[in-house]
N, C-alpha and C positions, 0 to 999 in steps of 0.2 A: 843322817838321811839315807845313806847307802844301805844300812840295815833295814830301814823301813821300806825301801823300795824292794829289797830282797824278799821281805815278808809279803809284800803285795804280789810279787812274781810267784811266790810259792802258792798263794791262794789260787791264782788263775792256772798255775800248773795242776793244781788238784783237778780243775775242770777238764783239762786235756787228758789226764790220766783216766778219769771216769768215762769220758766219752769213748775211749777205747774199750771200755768194759761196761756197757749199759747195765748189765746185771748187778754190778756193784752199786751203781747209781741208784737202781731201784731198791736194792736192799737198804741202802742208807736213807732213802726217802721215807720208807714205811714208818720208822719210828717217829720221824719228824711230823708225819701226817697225824699220828695219834696225839703227840705232844701238842701240835697246833690246835687240835679240837679241844683238848683239855684246857689250855690257857685261854683260848678265845671264849669258851664258855665261862670261864672265871671272870674274864674282863667284862663280858656282857652283863653278867650278874652284878658286878661291881657297879657298872653304870646305871643299872636299874635301881640299885639301893644306895647310890652315892649321896642323895639328899639326906637320907636317915643317917648314914655314917658321918657325914659332915656335921649334923646336929649333935650327934653323940660326942664328936671330938671337940666340940666348942660349947660346953655347958656354961662357960663364962660369959658367952654373948647373949644369954637369955634376957638380961636386963638392959641391953643396949637399945638405942633407937632403932626403928625398923630398917632404915637405910643402911646403917653401919652393921647391923646383925646380918642382914642379907649379903652385904659385901664381904664380911668375915667368913660366912659360911660358904659362899661360893669360891673364895680363895682357898679355904680348907678342902673343898671338893677337888679343886683343880690340883693341889698339892697331892692329895691321896691318890688321885688317879694318875698323875704323872709319876709318882714313886712306884705305883703298881705296874705301869708300863716298862719302867727300867728294870725292875725286879723280874718281870716276866721275860724280858729280853735276855737277862743274865741266867735266869734259871732255865730258860728254853734249852740251851745247849746242855745243861747239866741233866735234865729230865730226859731229853732225847737220847743222850749217850748212855744213861742208866737203863732206859727202857730197851734200847737196841743194842745192849752190850755184846750179845753174840755176833750180830751183824757187823758191828764196828771193829771188834776184835778181828773178824774175817778180813775186813777191808784193810786194816793195818798190816796184817800178815801178808796179804796179797801185794800191797804197795811195797813193802820191804823186800819181798822175794823178787818182784819184777824189776826193782831198781838196784838190786844187789846191795841193800842196806843190811846192817848187822841185825839179825833176827833177835826178837825179844822173847821173854818167857811166855808160853801159852797159858792163860789163866782161864779157870772155869767161869762160866757165865754168872754164877751166883756170887763169885768173889768180885767180879767187875761190877756187878750190880751194887753190892754193898759198898765198894770203894767209890763208885760214882755218886751214889746218894749221899754218903757222908762227906766226901770232898765237895760236892755241889752245895750241900747245906752250909758248909764252912765258908765257901766262896760267896754265896749269897749274903749271909750275915755280915761278912767283911765289907761287901760292896755297899750295904746299907750305911756304913759309917761315913762314906763318901757321897753316895748319890742323894741321900735324904737332905743333908745340908745344901747340896748343890741345887736341888729341885727347889728348896725354899729361897735360896739366894737368886733364883731366876726371876723373882718378882722385884728385885732391885733395878730401878731405872737404869738404862744404858748397859751397865755391866751384865745384868740378868739377860739381856738380849744379844750380847756379843761374846763376852769371855765365858760365861757360865756354859752356854751350849757346847762350846769347844772342849771345855774341861770335862763336861758330862760325857761327851762322845769318847774321849780318850780313856777316862776311867772305865766306861762300859767295854771299850775295845780291849783293855787290859784283862779284865775278869773273863771276858769271852774267850780270849786266847788261852788263858789258864785252863779253861774247860776243854778247848780243842786239842790241846797237847797231852792231856791227862792220860789217855789210854796208852799212848806210846811210852809215856814215862812210868806208868804203872807195870807195863811189860818189862821194865828194867829194874823192878823192885824199889822204885823211889817214892819216898813219902811226899805228902802235899808240901811240906815245908821245903824238901829238897827240890821239888819241881819249881816252886816259886823262886827259890834262890838261883837256880840255874838259868831260868828264863829271864830273871831281873838283870843278868849280865848281858843280855841281848834284848833290852827292852824295846828298841826300835824295831827289831825283827818281829816281836810279839805284836806290837801295834800295827804293823804292816799287814799282819794276818787278821787281827781282830777287827780293825776298823772297817774294811770293806765287808767282812761277814756280818758285823753288827748293823751296819747301815743298810745292807741289802735285805736283812731280815725284817726291817721295818716296812718293806713293801709287802702288801697283803699276799699271802700264800707263797711268796718267793722263798721263804725259809725252808719250805719242803725240799727244794732243790739245792738251795745254798748250803744247808747243813752238811750233807755228805761231801760237798766240794770243800767246804771249809775244813771238815775233819781230815780229809786227805791232805790238804795244805798243812794241817797241824802235825801230821806224821813227819812231813819233810821239815818243818820248823823245829820240831823236837830233835831230830837227828842233827840238824845244823847247829842247834844249841849245845847239844852233847859233844859234837865234833870239836867245838871251839872251847870247851871247858876242860882244862887239864885235870881237874879234880875227878872227872868222870872217865 
C-alpha cells in the first residue's frame, strides 16, 4: 500500500512540476490532442459499423430464433466495443508517446535536470519513435490476453459487475504505467523486458501511477492534460524503481 500511495503522489507531483513550466505542459499536450482525435474518430467509426461487425462475428447465430439472435449480436457488439475502449486506452499512451517522441524526450531531460536526477542518454527522435511504436504494439498485444477474457467475464452475473471491473482497472493501470515509464527507461538502454522486470519489483508503485492516469483518461478530453502530467510522474517512478533495484 505504501508503494501504491507513493505512485499516486508521483502522479500528482507531475502536475506541480508542469505547473511551474507551462511550456512543457503545452508541449506534452499537443501530441495528446492528435492522438485523441485519431482514436475518437476510430471509436466513432466503430460505433457506426458495430451492427455489421457484430453480425460478421456471429455467423453461427443466423439460424437462431429472432430473440436469441438479437441478444447474441447485441452482446457481441457490446464486447467488441468494450474491448476497443480498453485497447484505445492502453494504446493512447503508446501512440501519444510515439507521436510526441521529441517533446517527451525534452520533458524527461528537463525534469531530470531540475530535480538533479541521473541524466539518461539523449536519443534521436526517430529512434524513440521506433522504440515507442514497437514497444507499444507489444504491450497492446499482451494486454489483449488479459482484457478480452475480462470483458467477456463482465457478462457473468454479480462477478461481472464487482470483481471484473476492479481487475480490468488494475490490468489497464499496469500496462499504462509500462508505457509512461518507457522513455525514461529507453534513455538508459533498457529493453522492454528489462523495463517490465524492473517495474514488476515495484508493482504497487506502478499501479499508483497508472490507476489515476487511466481513470482520468476516461473523462472526455481530460487525457490531453493528463498525459503530460502522467508522463512526468512516470519519469519519477522510473527513477524510483531504478534506485531500489540493485541490479541497475
